N, C-alpha and C positions, 0 to 999 in steps of 0.2 A: 855440610850445608853451604849454600852459596851466600855470598855477601848480599845478593839481591833479595833473598828471603828475609835476612836480618833487617834490611832496610824497610821492607814491606811491614814486618812486625813493628818496627819502630814508628813508621808513619801511621799505622793503624792505632797504635797507642797514643800518639800525639792527637790524632783526629778524635778518638774517644775522650781523651782528656779535655780537649777544647769543648766538645759537646757537653760533657758533664759540668764543666766550669760555666758555660753559657746558661745551662739550666739552673745552676745555683744562683748566678747573678740575676737571672730573670725572676726567680722566686723572691729574692731580696728586694728587687725593684717593685714587685707587686706588693710585698709586705709594707714597704715604705709608702707606696701610693695609697693603699687601702687601709692600713692598720695604724700608721703613725698618728698619734694624737687622738686615737679612738679607744673606746672601751674594748677589752678582749672580745674576739669573735669566738663564741662557744660552738665547738663541733659536737662534743658529747659532754653534757652537763656533769661537772665534777670529775671528768676524766681527761679531756684533751681540749685545748683551745689555742687559737692564734693570738699571740700577745707580743706586740712590737717592743723591742728592747735594743738599745745601742750599747754594746759591750765594748768597753775600752780596755779590757783585760783578756786573759786567756780563759780556759775552761773554768767554769764556776766563778768567773769574775776575778780570778787571781791576777796579780801583777798589773793592776790598773795603771794605765798611762805609760807603760814601758814599750812604746812603739819600736824603738831601736833594737831592743832585745828580740822582739818578735820577728822583725825583718831579717836580722842576721841569722837567727836560728831557722827561719823558714827557708832562706836561700840555701843554707847548708843541707837541710833535709831534702830540698828539691834536687840539689846536686847529687846526693847519695841515692835518692830514688831513681833518678835518670841513669846513673852509673849502673846500678844493679838491674834495672829494667833491661838495659842494653846487654848486660852480661848474662842474663838468664838464658839457659839453653833453649834452643828452638824445639818445636815439637809440641804435640797435644798435652803431654804430661805437665808441661810448665805453663800452660795457658792460665791456670789459676794464679800463679805468681805474677804474671803480667797484669791480670785483672786487678789484683791487690795493689800493684804499683800504680795503676791508673787511678784507682779510687783514692789512694793516699795523696798522690800528686794533685789531683783535681780539688780535693778538700783543702789542701794547703794553699794552692793558688787562689781558690775562691775567697778564702778568708784574708789572704795577703792583699788581694785587690782592694778589699774594703779598708784594710788598715792603711794602705798607701793613699787611697783616694779620699778617705773620710776620717781617718784616725780612729775609727771604731768599726766593729763588726756588727752587722745587722742580724739579730736573732729574733725568732718569732714563733717557734714551735714549743709548746709547753704542755707537759704531762702533769696536769694538776693533781691527779689521783695520788701520785707518789711525790709530788712537789719537787720534781726533777728540774734542774736549772733550764732556763729557756735556751734553745739551740737553733741551728739552721740546717739547711740541706748539706752544706760542705762538712759540717760536723757529722752528719749521718754517713757521708762517704768515708771519713776517717775512722769512725767507730766500726762500721761494717768491715772495712779493710783490715783493721787491727784484729778484730775477732776472727775473720777468715784466716789471717796470717797465723794467729796462735793455733787454731784448730789444724790447719794444714801442716804447719811445721812440727806440731806435737804428734799428730796421728796419721798423717798421709805420707809425707816424704820421709825417707830414711836419711840418716846423717850423711851418708856418702852422696846422696842426690843433691845436697845443699852446699857442696864444695864451691859452687860459683859465688857464694857469699864471702868467700875468702878473697880479699882484693889482691893478694900476692900470688894467687894461682892463676895460670893462664886458662882460657877457654871455659868449658862447662865444668860440671862437678868432678870429672875425672881427667881434666885437661883437654877434653874433647867437647863436642857439641852433640849430646845425645838427642835422638829423635823419637824417644819412646812415646 
């Protein structure tokens, strides 16, 4: 594989990540503009509604007010995601790995922007039917990415195809850059 193709893959990932992050930030802006200080906006009575919430913690409101921990852990996660995105072998077979990387990266960046700029994350999506904690679009990216990763790593890729995840190994899963 040429270095040019790897650079194109990396630039495409960056562009997709920026687009997804912008969509997340726009949805949070709209939530703040139209939902803050208002009664929940019911989409489906008893099932789903838009309900503005300022979350100063992590998932389910854990670790309230621990901004420093979130920033350091997010920067570390972003570093590792970028590292593995760049290490992923080129070729169609590994496009899902790159999509997962972009989803996880965008979700982490979207919530980190909130934490840095406001000291809280804007959440507004609420499944009332199951009383699931209020969440946002960035959380959706992370959840979908994590589920896809689990399914693909458990059922799609063979162990030898995931060698690129070993940081001490050069190149792709077998030391090369497969184009499967």
